[in-house]
Backbone bond lengths (Angstrom), bond angles and torsions (degrees), N, CA, C in turn:
res aa  C-N    CA-C-N  psi(-1)  N-CA   C-N-CA  omega(-1)  CA-C   N-CA-C  phi
1 M - - - 1.467 - - 1.530 109.51 -
2 T 1.313 115.46 131.39 1.459 120.11 -178.58 1.523 110.64 -81.89
3 E 1.322 115.50 129.19 1.467 119.88 178.13 1.527 109.09 -84.70
4 V 1.320 115.69 132.42 1.456 121.65 -178.29 1.522 109.49 -110.02
5 S 1.311 116.28 130.30 1.461 121.73 176.89 1.526 109.31 -116.16
6 T 1.311 115.85 145.59 1.460 121.70 178.47 1.523 109.40 -106.90
7 V 1.317 116.32 126.81 1.453 122.04 178.90 1.522 108.76 -119.76
8 R 1.312 116.40 125.94 1.459 120.55 178.90 1.523 109.96 -91.57
9 V 1.310 116.23 131.94 1.457 121.43 178.19 1.519 108.55 -132.18
10 R 1.306 115.66 161.59 1.454 120.55 173.56 1.518 108.89 -142.20
11 G 1.284 115.84 164.69 1.449 121.00 -173.46 1.515 112.87 -65.78
12 P 1.319 117.11 169.26 1.472 120.86 -179.20 1.522 111.47 -66.11
13 R 1.324 115.40 148.77 1.465 121.13 176.37 1.521 108.59 -92.01
14 N 1.309 115.81 142.01 1.457 120.67 179.61 1.517 108.69 -128.58
15 A 1.313 116.02 107.73 1.466 120.46 179.21 1.523 112.29 -92.56
16 F 1.329 116.50 1.97 1.465 120.85 -178.64 1.519 108.73 -136.26
17 P 1.342 117.62 61.32 1.469 120.03 -175.03 1.525 111.63 -78.07
18 F 1.313 115.31 157.82 1.463 121.47 172.68 1.523 108.08 -83.79
19 L 1.313 116.32 122.65 1.460 122.04 -178.67 1.525 108.91 -113.11
20 P 1.327 118.34 127.21 1.465 120.59 -178.36 1.533 111.97 -61.10
21 R 1.311 115.87 125.15 1.458 123.62 177.50 1.529 108.38 -140.06
22 E 1.317 116.78 166.56 1.460 120.35 179.67 1.530 112.03 -83.65
23 R 1.343 116.62 -24.99 1.461 119.62 -174.25 1.533 109.30 -144.16
24 Y 1.348 115.77 136.84 1.459 121.05 -178.14 1.523 111.28 -132.76
25 M 1.327 114.31 147.04 1.457 122.20 165.38 1.523 105.95 -123.60
26 F 1.330 116.86 113.10 1.457 121.77 -179.35 1.521 109.50 -100.73
27 L 1.331 116.07 132.84 1.461 122.10 177.97 1.517 107.94 -126.59
28 A 1.319 116.61 122.35 1.458 121.15 -179.23 1.518 109.35 -127.62
29 G 1.314 116.35 134.55 1.451 121.97 176.25 1.520 110.30 -117.10
30 G 1.329 117.01 111.85 1.463 120.45 177.76 1.518 112.38 59.21
31 I 1.336 115.37 -126.86 1.458 120.73 -177.76 1.527 111.60 -66.02
32 G 1.335 117.40 -9.33 1.458 121.12 175.07 1.514 113.60 -62.91
33 I 1.337 116.41 -10.09 1.462 119.71 176.14 1.528 111.23 -67.08
34 T 1.334 117.68 -18.83 1.463 120.89 -174.20 1.525 112.81 -56.47
35 P 1.345 121.29 -52.05 1.462 119.28 176.10 1.522 113.44 -80.94
36 I 1.332 116.92 -22.99 1.464 120.26 -176.57 1.524 111.55 -73.25
37 L 1.330 117.42 -39.21 1.463 120.88 -175.15 1.526 112.85 -57.78
38 P 1.346 120.34 -47.90 1.472 118.20 177.48 1.517 113.08 -66.82
39 M 1.351 117.40 -27.24 1.461 119.17 174.89 1.526 111.09 -66.17
40 V 1.327 115.66 -42.69 1.468 120.02 177.94 1.524 110.09 -60.63
41 T 1.315 116.07 -44.10 1.470 120.16 179.38 1.524 110.93 -61.19
42 A 1.343 116.31 -42.54 1.467 120.55 179.65 1.524 111.06 -65.68
43 A 1.342 117.02 -41.54 1.467 120.59 178.55 1.523 110.93 -63.37
44 D 1.328 116.15 -38.69 1.462 120.18 179.36 1.526 110.77 -65.34
45 R 1.330 116.44 -40.19 1.470 119.97 178.92 1.516 111.72 -66.58
46 L 1.341 116.82 -31.33 1.461 120.89 179.10 1.522 112.23 -75.91
47 G 1.310 116.36 -12.21 1.458 119.49 -175.79 1.506 113.25 77.44
48 A 1.322 117.22 20.25 1.462 121.80 -179.46 1.521 110.42 -75.55
49 D 1.317 115.17 159.12 1.459 121.76 173.86 1.524 107.27 -82.32
50 W 1.343 117.48 118.56 1.454 119.41 -176.46 1.514 111.58 -142.60
51 R 1.344 114.53 155.99 1.456 122.73 171.78 1.517 108.11 -138.56
52 L 1.322 116.42 151.08 1.457 122.05 177.70 1.516 109.53 -130.13
53 V 1.338 115.27 128.60 1.461 121.63 170.08 1.522 106.96 -112.65
54 Y 1.326 115.15 120.49 1.456 122.43 -175.96 1.530 108.15 -113.95
55 T 1.335 116.90 114.80 1.454 121.22 -173.95 1.531 110.96 -113.89
56 G 1.323 114.98 158.05 1.457 121.34 177.20 1.510 109.96 178.67
57 R 1.326 115.73 177.74 1.466 118.92 -178.15 1.517 112.01 -69.49
58 T 1.334 116.14 -49.80 1.466 121.75 179.45 1.520 108.15 -141.64
59 R 1.326 116.59 163.19 1.461 119.78 176.22 1.521 111.29 -63.01
60 A 1.325 116.99 -34.33 1.459 120.25 179.91 1.523 112.23 -65.93
61 S 1.344 117.08 -21.51 1.464 120.56 -177.93 1.526 112.72 -90.92
62 L 1.331 118.08 -3.20 1.456 121.39 -174.61 1.534 110.91 -92.65
63 P 1.333 117.96 115.84 1.464 119.93 177.56 1.526 111.49 -75.44
64 F 1.325 115.68 155.37 1.466 123.37 176.32 1.526 113.13 59.05
65 L 1.316 116.33 25.04 1.458 118.69 -176.23 1.527 111.37 -61.91
66 D 1.322 117.60 -33.31 1.462 121.21 -178.51 1.521 113.22 -84.71
67 E 1.344 117.04 -4.18 1.459 119.82 -176.41 1.525 113.08 -102.67
68 R 1.305 117.01 2.23 1.456 119.28 -178.74 1.528 109.77 -73.46
69 P 1.333 117.73 147.10 1.466 119.67 175.76 1.522 110.57 -61.94
70 S 1.306 116.30 150.52 1.456 120.39 -179.09 1.522 110.74 -76.14
71 G 1.326 115.81 147.66 1.460 121.05 175.84 1.523 112.65 80.67
72 R 1.304 115.84 151.18 1.462 123.89 175.16 1.526 113.31 57.80
73 V 1.327 116.70 25.18 1.462 121.82 179.99 1.520 108.95 -120.23
74 L 1.331 116.18 127.05 1.456 122.17 174.69 1.519 108.23 -112.19
75 V 1.325 116.68 116.97 1.461 121.73 174.41 1.524 107.05 -94.20
76 R 1.328 115.89 119.67 1.463 120.74 -173.67 1.527 108.85 -126.33
77 T 1.325 117.07 109.53 1.460 120.47 -177.66 1.528 111.08 -109.03
78 D 1.322 114.49 150.60 1.466 120.05 -176.40 1.522 112.10 -62.82
79 D 1.344 116.95 -37.63 1.466 118.85 -176.75 1.527 112.26 -71.80
80 E 1.332 117.69 -23.23 1.463 121.02 -179.75 1.526 112.86 -97.60
81 H 1.340 116.97 -34.04 1.465 120.52 -171.99 1.524 114.19 -121.33
82 G 1.331 117.84 -5.35 1.453 120.27 -174.27 1.519 111.01 84.01
83 L 1.321 116.74 173.37 1.459 120.94 -179.65 1.525 109.95 -63.40
84 P 1.334 117.92 136.42 1.472 120.05 -177.89 1.518 112.47 -71.87
85 D 1.295 115.94 145.32 1.459 123.10 173.20 1.520 107.13 -105.18
86 C 1.327 116.49 119.39 1.467 119.90 -172.84 1.519 112.36 -65.19
87 T 1.324 117.23 -30.93 1.463 119.49 176.22 1.516 110.65 -63.08
88 D 1.341 116.43 -40.61 1.461 119.64 177.68 1.525 111.40 -67.81
89 L 1.319 117.01 -38.45 1.462 120.12 -179.76 1.529 111.62 -61.47
90 L 1.327 115.96 -32.32 1.460 120.65 -176.35 1.527 113.25 -101.99
91 R 1.312 116.90 8.73 1.468 120.49 -171.62 1.529 112.83 -59.78
92 D 1.323 117.92 -39.69 1.461 121.14 -173.62 1.534 113.12 -100.49
93 V 1.319 117.29 15.65 1.466 120.08 -179.78 1.527 109.66 -70.43
94 E 1.312 116.35 127.58 1.457 121.59 -177.41 1.527 111.07 -84.72
95 P 1.335 117.43 154.94 1.466 120.21 175.47 1.522 111.32 -57.06
96 G 1.313 115.93 142.69 1.446 120.49 179.76 1.510 114.52 88.27
97 T 1.328 117.02 2.64 1.461 121.18 -178.37 1.526 110.71 -81.85
98 A 1.319 116.60 140.32 1.456 121.75 170.91 1.525 107.42 -90.79
99 V 1.326 117.09 117.24 1.460 122.35 179.32 1.527 107.61 -97.74
100 C 1.332 116.16 117.69 1.463 122.03 -177.59 1.523 108.29 -115.33
101 C 1.324 116.49 121.49 1.458 121.01 -171.96 1.521 110.83 -132.33
102 C 1.337 115.56 136.64 1.456 121.06 172.13 1.521 107.85 -146.50
103 G 1.319 115.73 130.86 1.455 119.62 -177.89 1.509 110.05 173.61
104 P 1.322 117.63 -164.45 1.462 120.91 179.46 1.521 111.69 -65.59
105 A 1.323 115.13 159.25 1.471 120.93 -175.17 1.527 113.31 -55.55
106 P 1.350 120.92 -44.63 1.470 119.46 179.61 1.523 112.80 -59.68
107 M 1.323 116.91 -35.88 1.457 120.27 178.61 1.525 110.37 -66.15
108 I 1.315 117.06 -47.08 1.457 120.47 -179.25 1.522 110.71 -62.98
109 D 1.331 117.14 -43.33 1.466 120.21 179.21 1.524 110.65 -63.01
110 G 1.340 116.75 -39.17 1.453 120.05 178.69 1.518 112.65 -66.60
111 V 1.323 116.63 -40.61 1.463 120.71 178.25 1.522 110.59 -66.64
112 R 1.324 116.55 -40.74 1.474 119.29 177.76 1.520 110.98 -61.41
113 A 1.327 116.55 -43.48 1.467 119.65 -179.83 1.521 111.23 -65.98
114 A 1.330 116.82 -44.83 1.466 120.07 -179.66 1.517 111.40 -68.09
115 G 1.324 117.18 -30.33 1.459 120.97 -177.38 1.510 114.53 -69.30
116 T 1.336 117.28 -18.48 1.471 119.40 179.87 1.523 111.82 -64.99
117 A 1.334 116.74 -21.51 1.468 119.99 -178.90 1.519 112.42 -91.94
118 L 1.326 117.83 -0.33 1.462 120.40 -177.18 1.526 110.51 -94.57
119 P 1.316 118.46 124.40 1.464 120.38 -179.17 1.527 112.01 -78.18
120 E 1.298 115.35 139.60 1.468 122.25 170.96 1.531 113.29 55.03
121 T 1.313 116.38 37.01 1.461 120.20 173.39 1.519 109.03 -116.06
122 T 1.322 115.39 156.30 1.458 121.10 178.72 1.517 108.39 -122.78
123 L 1.324 115.64 129.01 1.459 120.75 -178.61 1.518 110.15 -102.05
124 Y 1.319 116.19 127.84 1.461 123.62 172.61 1.522 107.56 -118.94
125 Y 1.323 117.20 132.45 1.456 118.38 -178.42 1.526 109.99 -149.09
126 E 1.318 114.86 161.29 1.457 121.30 177.95 1.519 108.88 -137.74
127 R 1.328 115.13 130.50 1.452 121.09 176.01 1.523 110.18 -95.29
128 F 1.328 115.38 152.28 1.462 120.05 174.45 1.529 110.77 -78.07
129 A 1.325 116.71 -24.62 1.464 121.49 -176.89 1.518 108.26 -149.51
130 P 1.331 118.46 160.15 1.471 120.48 178.72 1.519 111.73 -57.99
131 A 1.315 114.79 147.02 1.467 119.50 176.12 1.524 109.66 -68.20
132 P 1.334 118.33 146.60 1.463 120.13 178.35 1.524 110.90 -65.36
133 I 1.314 116.25 149.92 1.465 121.78 178.08 1.520 108.21 -83.98
134 V 1.314 116.92 116.04 1.467 120.32 -176.98 1.522 112.41 -117.55
135 D 1.319 117.63 -6.74 1.464 119.90 -176.90 1.528 111.05 -131.94
136 G 1.314 115.90 33.53 1.464 119.67 -178.64 1.519 112.40 -88.94
137 W 1.303 116.09 179.22 1.455 123.41 175.99 1.527 106.89 -149.08
138 P 1.325 117.91 153.92 1.468 120.22 -178.05 1.523 111.91 -74.26
139 F 1.314 115.34 147.68 1.463 121.64 175.28 1.525 108.09 -158.99
140 E 1.322 116.84 179.89 1.459 121.69 -179.93 1.518 110.46 -115.05
141 V 1.327 115.56 147.05 1.458 121.22 174.19 1.524 107.70 -124.31
142 E 1.311 115.83 126.52 1.466 122.02 178.05 1.525 108.93 -100.15
143 L 1.308 116.07 127.52 1.456 122.00 174.85 1.517 106.99 -97.25
144 R 1.329 116.34 100.98 1.459 121.03 -169.21 1.523 112.29 -60.26
145 R 1.339 116.76 -49.82 1.465 119.01 -176.38 1.526 111.75 -69.19
146 G 1.312 116.56 -31.13 1.461 119.89 179.40 1.509 113.81 -87.67
147 E 1.344 116.52 -6.30 1.460 122.13 -179.51 1.533 110.74 52.95
148 Q 1.334 114.46 48.45 1.461 120.80 179.10 1.519 109.82 -126.57
149 V 1.317 115.66 146.55 1.460 121.85 171.39 1.526 107.14 -122.42
150 L 1.333 116.12 121.49 1.456 121.96 -176.03 1.518 110.45 -116.62
151 G 1.305 116.27 142.58 1.454 120.71 175.62 1.517 111.23 -88.77
152 V 1.334 115.81 130.67 1.468 121.40 177.91 1.524 107.84 -107.15
153 P 1.344 118.72 112.88 1.468 119.57 179.75 1.524 111.86 -72.28
154 D 1.317 115.56 172.89 1.463 119.54 -173.42 1.521 113.54 -70.72
155 D 1.344 118.23 -16.10 1.460 120.35 -175.79 1.524 113.39 -114.36
156 R 1.346 117.67 16.77 1.467 121.11 178.16 1.520 108.98 -130.09
157 S 1.339 115.45 156.43 1.456 120.34 178.30 1.520 110.41 -90.81
158 V 1.328 114.97 164.15 1.465 120.04 175.22 1.530 109.63 -59.14
159 L 1.326 115.99 -41.96 1.455 119.92 -179.38 1.522 111.58 -59.51
160 D 1.327 117.56 -45.76 1.456 120.81 -179.22 1.527 111.41 -58.55
161 V 1.316 115.57 -44.41 1.462 120.02 -178.01 1.525 110.92 -66.91
162 I 1.329 116.78 -43.08 1.462 119.77 179.74 1.521 110.59 -65.31
163 R 1.316 117.78 -37.82 1.472 120.69 -179.66 1.523 112.20 -62.11
164 D 1.345 117.45 -28.25 1.462 119.39 176.19 1.522 111.05 -60.47
165 E 1.339 115.85 -33.50 1.466 121.01 -178.67 1.523 111.84 -95.87
166 R 1.336 115.98 -32.50 1.462 120.66 -176.85 1.533 109.58 -132.94
167 P 1.304 118.01 84.95 1.471 120.96 -177.38 1.522 113.71 -59.54
168 A 1.322 118.02 -21.53 1.465 120.65 -176.26 1.528 113.26 -88.24
169 V 1.342 118.25 4.00 1.463 119.76 -179.46 1.533 109.20 -58.91
170 A 1.334 116.45 139.58 1.470 121.01 -173.43 1.527 111.34 -74.80
171 Y 1.330 115.98 131.90 1.467 121.84 172.75 1.520 107.05 -163.54
172 S 1.328 116.58 166.50 1.458 120.10 178.55 1.520 110.46 -139.01
173 C 1.336 117.51 -79.07 1.460 119.83 -170.57 1.521 113.26 -75.97
174 G 1.332 118.02 -33.43 1.449 120.84 -176.94 1.512 114.12 74.79
175 Q 1.335 117.71 6.22 1.464 120.97 -176.00 1.522 113.64 -121.80
176 G 1.327 117.30 2.11 1.447 119.53 171.67 1.500 116.98 93.52
177 F 1.336 119.13 10.76 1.457 117.49 -178.19 1.516 114.27 -111.72
178 C 1.339 119.25 -16.84 1.468 118.27 -172.19 1.526 113.08 -92.83
179 G 1.321 117.98 -26.82 1.462 120.40 176.62 1.507 115.73 87.18
180 T 1.330 118.72 -1.09 1.459 120.79 -177.53 1.528 112.06 -60.71
181 C 1.321 117.50 -37.88 1.463 121.04 -175.30 1.527 113.37 -89.11
182 R 1.325 118.74 9.05 1.457 120.76 -178.85 1.524 110.11 -58.92
183 T 1.323 116.37 128.54 1.466 122.69 -173.09 1.522 110.15 -132.67
184 A 1.324 116.34 141.90 1.468 121.17 179.45 1.525 110.47 -68.63
185 V 1.333 115.58 135.51 1.461 122.74 177.71 1.521 108.56 -102.63
186 L 1.322 116.85 120.91 1.459 121.91 -177.56 1.523 112.20 -92.65
187 A 1.312 117.44 -26.51 1.472 120.86 179.79 1.520 108.48 -161.77
188 G 1.347 115.36 154.04 1.455 120.78 177.73 1.518 112.77 101.95
189 N 1.323 114.84 163.91 1.461 121.99 -178.99 1.522 110.09 -104.42
190 V 1.323 115.55 137.72 1.458 121.55 -173.42 1.526 110.70 -109.23
191 D 1.325 115.82 134.45 1.463 122.47 171.43 1.517 106.60 -93.90
192 R 1.317 116.47 103.80 1.463 121.54 -174.37 1.513 109.55 -85.72
193 R 1.329 115.28 121.02 1.450 121.01 -168.70 1.520 114.41 -94.86
194 V 1.308 119.05 -13.30 1.459 121.17 -177.64 1.527 109.72 -137.22
195 P 1.340 118.25 150.66 1.461 121.01 179.22 1.521 113.62 -59.75
196 S 1.339 117.02 -24.89 1.462 120.10 -178.82 1.525 112.70 -76.51
197 D 1.333 117.29 -0.17 1.469 120.83 176.68 1.526 108.82 -110.63
198 P 1.343 117.78 78.84 1.463 120.86 -173.14 1.522 114.51 -79.06
199 G 1.314 117.49 -8.74 1.458 118.06 177.74 1.503 113.71 103.60
200 E 1.350 115.64 -126.22 1.461 122.46 -178.05 1.528 111.56 60.78
201 G 1.338 115.51 44.52 1.450 120.08 174.09 1.506 115.10 80.21
202 T 1.337 118.02 12.85 1.461 121.49 177.66 1.524 109.55 -135.01
203 M 1.331 115.55 172.85 1.458 119.81 173.99 1.522 109.21 -151.70
204 L 1.317 115.67 153.78 1.453 122.12 172.97 1.524 107.19 -89.05
205 I 1.327 116.46 106.43 1.466 119.73 -170.67 1.532 112.81 -74.65
206 C 1.329 117.69 -6.49 1.468 118.70 178.36 1.522 112.00 -80.28
207 V 1.335 117.92 -21.76 1.462 119.74 -176.81 1.523 113.71 -131.51
208 S 1.316 118.40 -39.93 1.459 120.94 -176.12 1.523 110.23 -75.95
209 R 1.326 115.24 156.68 1.458 121.34 -173.95 1.524 110.16 -135.11
210 A 1.296 116.81 175.31 1.460 120.70 172.13 1.521 109.31 -78.34
211 S 1.326 116.48 142.88 1.459 119.75 175.49 1.521 111.21 -68.86
212 G 1.301 116.56 -18.40 1.455 122.73 179.24 1.522 109.52 160.01
213 G 1.324 115.87 157.80 1.462 118.40 178.99 1.506 112.44 74.66
214 R 1.355 116.39 -122.97 1.459 121.20 -174.86 1.525 110.37 -134.89
215 I 1.323 115.89 143.76 1.453 121.30 169.14 1.517 108.19 -116.50
216 T 1.313 115.09 147.76 1.465 121.25 -179.94 1.523 108.89 -114.54
217 L 1.316 115.70 126.28 1.468 120.88 -176.92 1.519 110.41 -112.42
218 D 1.326 114.39 152.55 1.467 121.02 178.13 1.530 108.93 -83.97
219 L 1.315 115.83 69.17 1.470 122.91 179.43 1.526 109.24 -135.00
């Protein structure tokens, strides 16, 4: 007799979707062109007003360079133009523009900082990896079912510390948007670091932290 197992699956998560807008400013750094290129193509098909700035160390290091749509594209390499200044890249962005950025962490941080001075613009970006923790503090996490108490230093996440003890703990993006690592909180106060962690007795252990002292998780 054949044994039948049921496996539940769901579609892929997209934390960097293309959203229809009238005007776009696309910024891609190196391999960051991967999600940006289909967005540019979609914007062009919609007849939207768009521009693309594609940055990298050298032209030889830029993937898909020959696949970019023609026109309204500025290829800016470090060896030809020097290191890019994000304020200059965004200088001519008009109000109401959707700024879509993907690239290395310094580029994204620079665009975020420069974008605060732009009126009526919306910034969408995607990181390749979680941002480093620069404003954390140490606390303890108790794993109730495992009867363990672990110390979380100021520069590591709860998820990182738990993975040292339990490599099979569930997680996916590590950046707080997918919800895979959401865990029930049995005691303690949580400092919720992202809007996607609304609470209700749980926390996203990849980004959120204890407000102080100790938190107890149902793990």
